[in-house]
Each structure stands twice: as C-alpha cells, then as structure tokens.
C-alpha positions as CSV (number, residue, x, y, z in Angstrom):
1,M,25.7,94.2,-6.6
2,S,26.9,91.1,-8.5
3,E,26.0,87.6,-7.3
4,M,28.5,85.9,-5.0
5,V,28.7,82.1,-4.7
6,T,30.3,80.3,-1.8
7,I,32.3,77.1,-2.6
8,L,33.4,75.0,0.3
9,V,36.4,72.8,-0.3
10,E,37.5,70.1,2.1
11,S,41.1,69.9,2.9
12,Y,43.2,68.4,5.7
13,E,45.6,70.7,7.5
14,D,47.6,69.7,10.6
15,P,46.5,71.6,13.7
16,G,48.8,74.3,15.0
17,P,50.1,74.7,18.5
18,F,47.8,73.3,21.1
19,G,45.4,72.1,18.4
20,A,44.7,75.7,17.1
21,K,43.4,76.3,13.6
22,S,43.9,79.5,11.6
23,I,40.8,81.8,11.2
24,A,42.6,84.8,9.6
25,E,41.6,83.9,6.1
26,I,38.0,84.8,6.8
27,R,38.9,88.5,7.1
28,I,40.7,88.4,3.7
29,N,37.8,86.9,1.8
30,G,35.5,90.0,2.1
31,A,37.9,92.6,0.9
32,L,38.3,91.6,-2.8
33,P,34.6,91.3,-3.6
34,A,34.0,94.7,-1.9
35,L,36.8,96.3,-3.9
36,T,35.6,94.7,-7.1
37,N,32.1,95.9,-6.6
38,A,33.3,99.4,-5.8
39,I,35.3,99.6,-9.0
40,Y,32.4,98.1,-11.0
41,D,30.1,100.8,-9.6
42,A,32.7,103.6,-10.1
43,V,33.1,102.7,-13.8
44,G,29.4,102.7,-14.3
45,L,29.0,99.4,-16.2
46,D,25.7,98.7,-14.4
C-alpha cells in the first residue's frame, strides 16, 4: 500500500442552519485512495 499523508488546511466557512457544519466530505476522502490502490495492485506495478 502506498503512503498516505494528511494535510490539514484551515478555512473559515459560515455555519449552516442552527450552527451545523457539514461532515459529508469525510466519507468522500476514503474512496479515491482505496480505488487508486486497487488499480495499482491490479496492474501489478508493485
């Protein structure tokens, strides 16, 4: 498995209704690295 690096970037976003913040992006972040690793393993470049 290739190395993954987490980079935290500060940003200001206005809160949504009742002060809520979005958390849906967390679910998206895991899909692309998993797909990339699957293709990497399938091609056999290891």
